[in-house]
N, CA, C, O and the ligand as a Tripos MOL2 file, in Angstrom:
@<TRIPOS>MOLECULE
protein
  245   243    62     0     0
PROTEIN
NO_CHARGES

@<TRIPOS>ATOM
      1 N           0.8460   -1.2030    0.0000 N.3       1 MET1
      2 CA          0.0000    0.0000    0.0000 C.3       1 MET1
      3 C           0.8780    1.2480    0.0000 C.2       1 MET1
      4 O           1.8630    1.3410    0.7330 O.2       1 MET1
      5 N           0.4980    2.1890   -0.8300 N.am      2 LYS2
      6 CA          1.2700    3.4220   -0.9040 C.3       2 LYS2
      7 C           1.0120    4.2750    0.3400 C.2       2 LYS2
      8 O          -0.1000    4.3370    0.8630 O.2       2 LYS2
      9 N           2.0710    4.9190    0.7840 N.am      3 GLU3
     10 CA          1.9190    5.7990    1.9350 C.3       3 GLU3
     11 C           1.1540    7.0580    1.5380 C.2       3 GLU3
     12 O           1.0260    7.3860    0.3580 O.2       3 GLU3
     13 N           0.6610    7.7370    2.5300 N.am      4 LYS4
     14 CA         -0.0880    8.9650    2.2790 C.3       4 LYS4
     15 C           0.6730   10.1760    2.7930 C.2       4 LYS4
     16 O           1.6260   10.0610    3.5640 O.2       4 LYS4
     17 N           0.2330   11.3140    2.3520 N.am      5 ALA5
     18 CA          0.8480   12.5470    2.8350 C.3       5 ALA5
     19 C          -0.2400   13.4970    3.3110 C.2       5 ALA5
     20 O          -1.3220   13.5750    2.7280 O.2       5 ALA5
     21 N           0.0680   14.2080    4.3710 N.am      6 CYS6
     22 CA         -0.9020   15.1390    4.9430 C.3       6 CYS6
     23 C          -1.0010   16.3910    4.0650 C.2       6 CYS6
     24 O           0.0140   16.9630    3.6680 O.2       6 CYS6
     25 N          -2.2250   16.8040    3.7710 N.am      7 LYS7
     26 CA         -2.4320   17.9810    2.9220 C.3       7 LYS7
     27 C          -2.0470   19.2690    3.6460 C.2       7 LYS7
     28 O          -1.7230   20.2690    3.0060 O.2       7 LYS7
     29 N          -2.0820   19.2480    4.9470 N.am      8 ASN8
     30 CA         -1.7510   20.4540    5.7150 C.3       8 ASN8
     31 C          -0.2470   20.6480    5.8620 C.2       8 ASN8
     32 O           0.2910   21.6920    5.4930 O.2       8 ASN8
     33 N           0.4330   19.6300    6.4060 N.am      9 CYS9
     34 CA          1.8530   19.8070    6.7380 C.3       9 CYS9
     35 C           2.7630   18.9920    5.8260 C.2       9 CYS9
     36 O           3.9850   19.0960    5.9290 O.2       9 CYS9
     37 N           2.1850   18.1770    4.9270 N.am     10 ARG10
     38 CA          2.9290   17.3810    3.9570 C.3      10 ARG10
     39 C           3.7440   16.2620    4.5950 C.2      10 ARG10
     40 O           4.5940   15.6710    3.9280 O.2      10 ARG10
     41 N           3.5110   15.9600    5.8520 N.am     11 LEU11
     42 CA          4.1720   14.8360    6.5070 C.3      11 LEU11
     43 C           3.7080   13.5240    5.8710 C.2      11 LEU11
     44 O           2.5180   13.3340    5.6200 O.2      11 LEU11
     45 N           4.6640   12.6180    5.6130 N.am     12 ILE12
     46 CA          4.3090   11.3210    5.0290 C.3      12 ILE12
     47 C           3.8660   10.3940    6.1510 C.2      12 ILE12
     48 O           4.6010   10.1760    7.1140 O.2      12 ILE12
     49 N           2.6720    9.8560    6.0230 N.am     13 ILE13
     50 CA          2.0680    9.0580    7.0810 C.3      13 ILE13
     51 C           1.4970    7.7650    6.5060 C.2      13 ILE13
     52 O           1.1580    7.6900    5.3250 O.2      13 ILE13
     53 N           1.3970    6.7640    7.3540 N.am     14 ALA14
     54 CA          0.8680    5.4750    6.9150 C.3      14 ALA14
     55 C          -0.6410    5.4050    7.1310 C.2      14 ALA14
     56 O          -1.3240    4.5460    6.5730 O.2      14 ALA14
     57 N          -1.1310    6.2980    7.9270 N.am     15 ASP15
     58 CA         -2.5310    6.2860    8.3240 C.3      15 ASP15
     59 C          -3.2700    7.4770    7.6980 C.2      15 ASP15
     60 O          -2.6520    8.3240    7.0520 O.2      15 ASP15
     61 N          -4.5720    7.5370    7.8880 N.am     16 ASN16
     62 CA         -5.3230    8.6870    7.4080 C.3      16 ASN16
     63 C          -5.2420    9.8680    8.3640 C.2      16 ASN16
     64 O          -5.4480   11.0210    7.9850 O.2      16 ASN16
     65 N          -4.9330    9.5420    9.6150 N.am     17 LEU17
     66 CA         -4.8880   10.5860   10.6320 C.3      17 LEU17
     67 C          -3.4600   11.1170   10.7730 C.2      17 LEU17
     68 O          -2.5290   10.3590   11.0470 O.2      17 LEU17
     69 N          -3.3040   12.4090   10.5860 N.am     18 CYS18
     70 CA         -1.9860   13.0200   10.7360 C.3      18 CYS18
     71 C          -1.7000   13.2510   12.2170 C.2      18 CYS18
     72 O          -2.4850   13.9090   12.9010 O.2      18 CYS18
     73 N          -0.5710   12.7120   12.7280 N.am     19 PRO19
     74 CA         -0.2550   12.8790   14.1530 C.3      19 PRO19
     75 C           0.1000   14.3190   14.5210 C.2      19 PRO19
     76 O           0.0180   14.7090   15.6860 O.2      19 PRO19
     77 N           0.4940   15.1030   13.5210 N.am     20 GLU20
     78 CA          0.8590   16.4940   13.7860 C.3      20 GLU20
     79 C          -0.3600   17.4020   13.7940 C.2      20 GLU20
     80 O          -0.5340   18.2090   14.7070 O.2      20 GLU20
     81 N          -1.1930   17.2730   12.7900 N.am     21 CYS21
     82 CA         -2.3480   18.1710   12.6430 C.3      21 CYS21
     83 C          -3.5880   17.6310   13.3550 C.2      21 CYS21
     84 O          -4.5420   18.3670   13.6060 O.2      21 CYS21
     85 N          -3.5600   16.3430   13.6760 N.am     22 LYS22
     86 CA         -4.7210   15.6790   14.2770 C.3      22 LYS22
     87 C          -5.9550   15.7820   13.3830 C.2      22 LYS22
     88 O          -7.0840   15.8740   13.8650 O.2      22 LYS22
     89 N          -5.7180   15.7640   12.0870 N.am     23 THR23
     90 CA         -6.8410   15.8280   11.1560 C.3      23 THR23
     91 C          -6.7690   14.6670   10.1740 C.2      23 THR23
     92 O          -5.7060   14.0810    9.9700 O.2      23 THR23
     93 N          -7.8950   14.3420    9.5730 N.am     24 MET24
     94 CA         -7.9490   13.2940    8.5620 C.3      24 MET24
     95 C          -7.7960   13.9310    7.1820 C.2      24 MET24
     96 O          -8.7270   13.9220    6.3770 O.2      24 MET24
     97 N          -6.6320   14.4740    6.9240 N.am     25 SER25
     98 CA         -6.4600   15.1800    5.6540 C.3      25 SER25
     99 C          -5.3700   14.5450    4.8070 C.2      25 SER25
    100 O          -4.6390   15.2330    4.0950 O.2      25 SER25
    101 N          -5.2700   13.2130    4.8930 N.am     26 ALA26
    102 CA         -4.2450   12.5180    4.1260 C.3      26 ALA26
    103 C          -4.6670   12.3440    2.6790 C.2      26 ALA26
    104 O          -5.8470   12.1820    2.3670 O.2      26 ALA26
    105 N          -3.6610   12.3830    1.7960 N.am     27 SER27
    106 CA         -3.9020   12.1680    0.3790 C.3      27 SER27
    107 C          -2.8740   11.1850   -0.1400 C.2      27 SER27
    108 O          -1.7100   11.2420    0.2560 O.2      27 SER27
    109 N          -3.2860   10.2740   -1.0260 N.am     28 ASP28
    110 CA         -2.2810    9.3780   -1.6070 C.3      28 ASP28
    111 C          -1.8040    9.9020   -2.9560 C.2      28 ASP28
    112 O          -1.0670    9.2190   -3.6680 O.2      28 ASP28
    113 N          -2.2170   11.0950   -3.2990 N.am     29 ASP29
    114 CA         -1.7910   11.7330   -4.5490 C.3      29 ASP29
    115 C          -0.7160   12.7740   -4.2300 C.2      29 ASP29
    116 O          -0.9960   13.9690   -4.1430 O.2      29 ASP29
    117 N           0.5190   12.2950   -4.0580 N.am     30 TRP30
    118 CA          1.6080   13.2040   -3.7340 C.3      30 TRP30
    119 C           2.8650   12.7760   -4.4820 C.2      30 TRP30
    120 O           3.0010   11.6120   -4.8600 O.2      30 TRP30
    121 N           3.7650   13.6990   -4.6920 N.am     31 ILE31
    122 CA          5.0180   13.3820   -5.3820 C.3      31 ILE31
    123 C           6.2030   13.9380   -4.6060 C.2      31 ILE31
    124 O           6.0890   14.8970   -3.8430 O.2      31 ILE31
    125 N           7.3440   13.2990   -4.8320 N.am     32 GLY32
    126 CA          8.5850   13.7380   -4.2200 C.3      32 GLY32
    127 C           8.6470   13.3730   -2.7600 C.2      32 GLY32
    128 O           7.6250   13.1790   -2.1010 O.2      32 GLY32
    129 N           9.8640   13.2830   -2.2650 N.am     33 GLU33
    130 CA         10.0210   12.9560   -0.8580 C.3      33 GLU33
    131 C          11.2780   13.6330   -0.3480 C.2      33 GLU33
    132 O          12.3410   13.5230   -0.9580 O.2      33 GLU33
    133 N          11.1600   14.3180    0.7480 N.am     34 VAL34
    134 CA         12.3270   14.9480    1.3390 C.3      34 VAL34
    135 C          12.3890   14.5810    2.8120 C.2      34 VAL34
    136 O          11.3790   14.5770    3.5160 O.2      34 VAL34
    137 N          13.6030   14.2720    3.2610 N.am     35 ILE35
    138 CA         13.7950   13.9200    4.6670 C.3      35 ILE35
    139 C          14.5160   15.0690    5.3570 C.2      35 ILE35
    140 O          15.6260   15.4390    4.9760 O.2      35 ILE35
    141 N          13.8870   15.6150    6.3530 N.am     36 ILE36
    142 CA         14.4560   16.7210    7.1160 C.3      36 ILE36
    143 C          15.0480   16.1620    8.4100 C.2      36 ILE36
    144 O          14.3430   15.5550    9.2160 O.2      36 ILE36
    145 N          16.3430   16.3730    8.5950 N.am     37 PHE37
    146 CA         16.9850   15.9090    9.8290 C.3      37 PHE37
    147 C          17.0250   17.0170   10.8720 C.2      37 PHE37
    148 O          16.7660   16.7970   12.0550 O.2      37 PHE37
    149 N          17.3570   18.2080   10.4010 N.am     38 ASP38
    150 CA         17.4480   19.3380   11.3220 C.3      38 ASP38
    151 C          16.7660   20.5340   10.6640 C.2      38 ASP38
    152 O          17.3330   21.1830    9.7850 O.2      38 ASP38
    153 N          15.5680   20.8070   11.0950 N.am     39 SER39
    154 CA         14.7700   21.8320   10.4330 C.3      39 SER39
    155 C          15.3290   23.2450   10.6570 C.2      39 SER39
    156 O          14.9840   24.1710    9.9240 O.2      39 SER39
    157 N          16.1860   23.4060   11.6630 N.am     40 SER40
    158 CA         16.6990   24.7540   11.9190 C.3      40 SER40
    159 C          17.8390   25.1240   10.9790 C.2      40 SER40
    160 O          18.1070   26.3060   10.7650 O.2      40 SER40
    161 N          18.5190   24.1090   10.4070 N.am     41 THR41
    162 CA         19.6190   24.4140    9.5030 C.3      41 THR41
    163 C          19.2950   24.0630    8.0560 C.2      41 THR41
    164 O          20.0620   24.4090    7.1570 O.2      41 THR41
    165 N          18.1870   23.3910    7.8140 N.am     42 SER42
    166 CA         17.8620   22.9470    6.4710 C.3      42 SER42
    167 C          17.2030   24.0580    5.6620 C.2      42 SER42
    168 O          16.2090   24.6460    6.0860 O.2      42 SER42
    169 N          17.7800   24.3390    4.4770 N.am     43 LYS43
    170 CA         17.1790   25.3430    3.5950 C.3      43 LYS43
    171 C          15.8410   24.8540    3.0480 C.2      43 LYS43
    172 O          14.9030   25.6320    2.8700 O.2      43 LYS43
    173 N          15.7740   23.5420    2.7830 N.am     44 ILE44
    174 CA         14.5270   22.9870    2.2570 C.3      44 ILE44
    175 C          13.4200   23.1470    3.2800 C.2      44 ILE44
    176 O          12.2890   23.4930    2.9380 O.2      44 ILE44
    177 N          13.7510   22.8950    4.5320 N.am     45 ALA45
    178 CA         12.7550   23.0400    5.5920 C.3      45 ALA45
    179 C          12.2610   24.4770    5.6670 C.2      45 ALA45
    180 O          11.0810   24.7290    5.9130 O.2      45 ALA45
    181 N          13.1780   25.4140    5.4520 N.am     46 LYS46
    182 CA         12.8080   26.8180    5.5060 C.3      46 LYS46
    183 C          11.8610   27.1750    4.3620 C.2      46 LYS46
    184 O          10.8540   27.8570    4.5550 O.2      46 LYS46
    185 N          12.2110   26.6940    3.1640 N.am     47 ILE47
    186 CA         11.3740   26.9770    1.9880 C.3      47 ILE47
    187 C           9.9970   26.3370    2.1550 C.2      47 ILE47
    188 O           8.9780   26.9350    1.8110 O.2      47 ILE47
    189 N           9.9810   25.1250    2.6830 N.am     48 MET48
    190 CA          8.7140   24.4080    2.8230 C.3      48 MET48
    191 C           8.0040   24.7440    4.1330 C.2      48 MET48
    192 O           6.9380   24.2020    4.4230 O.2      48 MET48
    193 N           8.5910   25.6300    4.9160 N.am     49 THR49
    194 CA          8.0840   26.0190    6.2320 C.3      49 THR49
    195 C           7.7960   24.8060    7.1240 C.2      49 THR49
    196 O           6.7230   24.6730    7.7130 O.2      49 THR49
    197 N           8.8140   23.9190    7.1960 N.am     50 ILE50
    198 CA          8.7180   22.7400    8.0460 C.3      50 ILE50
    199 C           9.4730   23.0140    9.3460 C.2      50 ILE50
    200 O          10.6090   23.4890    9.3200 O.2      50 ILE50
    201 N           8.8580   22.7240   10.4510 N.am     51 GLU51
    202 CA          9.4840   23.0270   11.7330 C.3      51 GLU51
    203 C           9.9830   21.7900   12.4630 C.2      51 GLU51
    204 O          10.7970   21.8970   13.3800 O.2      51 GLU51
    205 N           9.4990   20.6110   12.0610 N.am     52 LYS52
    206 CA          9.9130   19.4050   12.7570 C.3      52 LYS52
    207 C          10.6010   18.4460   11.8010 C.2      52 LYS52
    208 O          10.2190   18.3740   10.6330 O.2      52 LYS52
    209 N          11.6130   17.7010   12.2640 N.am     53 PRO53
    210 CA         12.2580   16.7030   11.4250 C.3      53 PRO53
    211 C          11.2850   15.5960   11.0400 C.2      53 PRO53
    212 O          10.3380   15.2990   11.7670 O.2      53 PRO53
    213 N          11.5360   15.0010    9.8940 N.am     54 GLY54
    214 CA         10.6720   13.9140    9.4520 C.3      54 GLY54
    215 C          10.7070   13.7700    7.9470 C.2      54 GLY54
    216 O          11.4750   14.4380    7.2550 O.2      54 GLY54
    217 N           9.8480   12.8720    7.4470 N.am     55 ARG55
    218 CA          9.7380   12.6560    5.9990 C.3      55 ARG55
    219 C           8.5530   13.4420    5.4760 C.2      55 ARG55
    220 O           7.4480   13.3480    6.0120 O.2      55 ARG55
    221 N           8.7840   14.2110    4.4360 N.am     56 TYR56
    222 CA          7.7270   15.0490    3.8880 C.3      56 TYR56
    223 C           7.6100   14.8680    2.3880 C.2      56 TYR56
    224 O           8.5890   14.5590    1.7090 O.2      56 TYR56
    225 N           6.4140   15.0620    1.8840 N.am     57 ALA57
    226 CA          6.1810   15.0340    0.4410 C.3      57 ALA57
    227 C           6.4460   16.4220   -0.1260 C.2      57 ALA57
    228 O           6.1570   17.4320    0.5160 O.2      57 ALA57
    229 N           6.9980   16.4640   -1.3320 N.am     58 LEU58
    230 CA          7.2580   17.7620   -1.9500 C.3      58 LEU58
    231 C           5.9600   18.4410   -2.3670 C.2      58 LEU58
    232 O           5.7830   19.6440   -2.1720 O.2      58 LEU58
    233 N           5.0630   17.6590   -2.9410 N.am     59 ARG59
    234 CA          3.7950   18.2440   -3.3660 C.3      59 ARG59
    235 C           2.6460   17.2940   -3.0660 C.2      59 ARG59
    236 O           2.7130   16.1060   -3.3810 O.2      59 ARG59
    237 N           1.6200   17.8090   -2.4710 N.am     60 VAL60
    238 CA          0.4110   17.0180   -2.1680 C.3      60 VAL60
    239 C          -0.7530   17.6470   -2.8940 C.2      60 VAL60
    240 O          -0.9810   18.8530   -2.8040 O.2      60 VAL60
    241 N          -1.4930   16.8150   -3.6200 N.am     61 ARG61
    242 CA         -2.6620   17.3590   -4.3200 C.3      61 ARG61
    243 C          -3.9440   17.0080   -3.5910 C.2      61 ARG61
    244 O          -5.0290   17.3830   -4.0360 O.2      61 ARG61
    245 ZN         -0.4030   17.1470    9.0050 Zn       62 ZN62
@<TRIPOS>BOND
     1     1     2 1
     2     2     3 1
     3     3     4 2
     4     3     5 am
     5     5     6 1
     6     6     7 1
     7     7     8 2
     8     7     9 am
     9     9    10 1
    10    10    11 1
    11    11    12 2
    12    11    13 am
    13    13    14 1
    14    14    15 1
    15    15    16 2
    16    15    17 am
    17    17    18 1
    18    18    19 1
    19    19    20 2
    20    19    21 am
    21    21    22 1
    22    22    23 1
    23    23    24 2
    24    23    25 am
    25    25    26 1
    26    26    27 1
    27    27    28 2
    28    27    29 am
    29    29    30 1
    30    30    31 1
    31    31    32 2
    32    31    33 am
    33    33    34 1
    34    34    35 1
    35    35    36 2
    36    35    37 am
    37    37    38 1
    38    38    39 1
    39    39    40 2
    40    39    41 am
    41    41    42 1
    42    42    43 1
    43    43    44 2
    44    43    45 am
    45    45    46 1
    46    46    47 1
    47    47    48 2
    48    47    49 am
    49    49    50 1
    50    50    51 1
    51    51    52 2
    52    51    53 am
    53    53    54 1
    54    54    55 1
    55    55    56 2
    56    55    57 am
    57    57    58 1
    58    58    59 1
    59    59    60 2
    60    59    61 am
    61    61    62 1
    62    62    63 1
    63    63    64 2
    64    63    65 am
    65    65    66 1
    66    66    67 1
    67    67    68 2
    68    67    69 am
    69    69    70 1
    70    70    71 1
    71    71    72 2
    72    71    73 am
    73    73    74 1
    74    74    75 1
    75    75    76 2
    76    75    77 am
    77    77    78 1
    78    78    79 1
    79    79    80 2
    80    79    81 am
    81    81    82 1
    82    82    83 1
    83    83    84 2
    84    83    85 am
    85    85    86 1
    86    86    87 1
    87    87    88 2
    88    87    89 am
    89    89    90 1
    90    90    91 1
    91    91    92 2
    92    91    93 am
    93    93    94 1
    94    94    95 1
    95    95    96 2
    96    95    97 am
    97    97    98 1
    98    98    99 1
    99    99   100 2
   100    99   101 am
   101   101   102 1
   102   102   103 1
   103   103   104 2
   104   103   105 am
   105   105   106 1
   106   106   107 1
   107   107   108 2
   108   107   109 am
   109   109   110 1
   110   110   111 1
   111   111   112 2
   112   111   113 am
   113   113   114 1
   114   114   115 1
   115   115   116 2
   116   115   117 am
   117   117   118 1
   118   118   119 1
   119   119   120 2
   120   119   121 am
   121   121   122 1
   122   122   123 1
   123   123   124 2
   124   123   125 am
   125   125   126 1
   126   126   127 1
   127   127   128 2
   128   127   129 am
   129   129   130 1
   130   130   131 1
   131   131   132 2
   132   131   133 am
   133   133   134 1
   134   134   135 1
   135   135   136 2
   136   135   137 am
   137   137   138 1
   138   138   139 1
   139   139   140 2
   140   139   141 am
   141   141   142 1
   142   142   143 1
   143   143   144 2
   144   143   145 am
   145   145   146 1
   146   146   147 1
   147   147   148 2
   148   147   149 am
   149   149   150 1
   150   150   151 1
   151   151   152 2
   152   151   153 am
   153   153   154 1
   154   154   155 1
   155   155   156 2
   156   155   157 am
   157   157   158 1
   158   158   159 1
   159   159   160 2
   160   159   161 am
   161   161   162 1
   162   162   163 1
   163   163   164 2
   164   163   165 am
   165   165   166 1
   166   166   167 1
   167   167   168 2
   168   167   169 am
   169   169   170 1
   170   170   171 1
   171   171   172 2
   172   171   173 am
   173   173   174 1
   174   174   175 1
   175   175   176 2
   176   175   177 am
   177   177   178 1
   178   178   179 1
   179   179   180 2
   180   179   181 am
   181   181   182 1
   182   182   183 1
   183   183   184 2
   184   183   185 am
   185   185   186 1
   186   186   187 1
   187   187   188 2
   188   187   189 am
   189   189   190 1
   190   190   191 1
   191   191   192 2
   192   191   193 am
   193   193   194 1
   194   194   195 1
   195   195   196 2
   196   195   197 am
   197   197   198 1
   198   198   199 1
   199   199   200 2
   200   199   201 am
   201   201   202 1
   202   202   203 1
   203   203   204 2
   204   203   205 am
   205   205   206 1
   206   206   207 1
   207   207   208 2
   208   207   209 am
   209   209   210 1
   210   210   211 1
   211   211   212 2
   212   211   213 am
   213   213   214 1
   214   214   215 1
   215   215   216 2
   216   215   217 am
   217   217   218 1
   218   218   219 1
   219   219   220 2
   220   219   221 am
   221   221   222 1
   222   222   223 1
   223   223   224 2
   224   223   225 am
   225   225   226 1
   226   226   227 1
   227   227   228 2
   228   227   229 am
   229   229   230 1
   230   230   231 1
   231   231   232 2
   232   231   233 am
   233   233   234 1
   234   234   235 1
   235   235   236 2
   236   235   237 am
   237   237   238 1
   238   238   239 1
   239   239   240 2
   240   239   241 am
   241   241   242 1
   242   242   243 1
   243   243   244 2
@<TRIPOS>SUBSTRUCTURE
     1 MET1         2 RESIDUE 1 A MET
     2 LYS2         6 RESIDUE 1 A LYS
     3 GLU3        10 RESIDUE 1 A GLU
     4 LYS4        14 RESIDUE 1 A LYS
     5 ALA5        18 RESIDUE 1 A ALA
     6 CYS6        22 RESIDUE 1 A CYS
     7 LYS7        26 RESIDUE 1 A LYS
     8 ASN8        30 RESIDUE 1 A ASN
     9 CYS9        34 RESIDUE 1 A CYS
    10 ARG10       38 RESIDUE 1 A ARG
    11 LEU11       42 RESIDUE 1 A LEU
    12 ILE12       46 RESIDUE 1 A ILE
    13 ILE13       50 RESIDUE 1 A ILE
    14 ALA14       54 RESIDUE 1 A ALA
    15 ASP15       58 RESIDUE 1 A ASP
    16 ASN16       62 RESIDUE 1 A ASN
    17 LEU17       66 RESIDUE 1 A LEU
    18 CYS18       70 RESIDUE 1 A CYS
    19 PRO19       74 RESIDUE 1 A PRO
    20 GLU20       78 RESIDUE 1 A GLU
    21 CYS21       82 RESIDUE 1 A CYS
    22 LYS22       86 RESIDUE 1 A LYS
    23 THR23       90 RESIDUE 1 A THR
    24 MET24       94 RESIDUE 1 A MET
    25 SER25       98 RESIDUE 1 A SER
    26 ALA26      102 RESIDUE 1 A ALA
    27 SER27      106 RESIDUE 1 A SER
    28 ASP28      110 RESIDUE 1 A ASP
    29 ASP29      114 RESIDUE 1 A ASP
    30 TRP30      118 RESIDUE 1 A TRP
    31 ILE31      122 RESIDUE 1 A ILE
    32 GLY32      126 RESIDUE 1 A GLY
    33 GLU33      130 RESIDUE 1 A GLU
    34 VAL34      134 RESIDUE 1 A VAL
    35 ILE35      138 RESIDUE 1 A ILE
    36 ILE36      142 RESIDUE 1 A ILE
    37 PHE37      146 RESIDUE 1 A PHE
    38 ASP38      150 RESIDUE 1 A ASP
    39 SER39      154 RESIDUE 1 A SER
    40 SER40      158 RESIDUE 1 A SER
    41 THR41      162 RESIDUE 1 A THR
    42 SER42      166 RESIDUE 1 A SER
    43 LYS43      170 RESIDUE 1 A LYS
    44 ILE44      174 RESIDUE 1 A ILE
    45 ALA45      178 RESIDUE 1 A ALA
    46 LYS46      182 RESIDUE 1 A LYS
    47 ILE47      186 RESIDUE 1 A ILE
    48 MET48      190 RESIDUE 1 A MET
    49 THR49      194 RESIDUE 1 A THR
    50 ILE50      198 RESIDUE 1 A ILE
    51 GLU51      202 RESIDUE 1 A GLU
    52 LYS52      206 RESIDUE 1 A LYS
    53 PRO53      210 RESIDUE 1 A PRO
    54 GLY54      214 RESIDUE 1 A GLY
    55 ARG55      218 RESIDUE 1 A ARG
    56 TYR56      222 RESIDUE 1 A TYR
    57 ALA57      226 RESIDUE 1 A ALA
    58 LEU58      230 RESIDUE 1 A LEU
    59 ARG59      234 RESIDUE 1 A ARG
    60 VAL60      238 RESIDUE 1 A VAL
    61 ARG61      242 RESIDUE 1 A ARG
    62 ZN62       245 GROUP 0 **** ****
């Protein structure tokens, strides 16, 4: 089964419920994957406005 990504924060999740947003806003229509290790030094995290480390989708539709 393909993993899902949260439409709000773009976190890649296995479930429909996003643990960060506490909402059921998962989508399986997403592309790209970026892993943020340290959101305070990562330029990608800054551009994507990600504050917590984790796996994120580049684009969620
Ligand atoms: Zn979320």
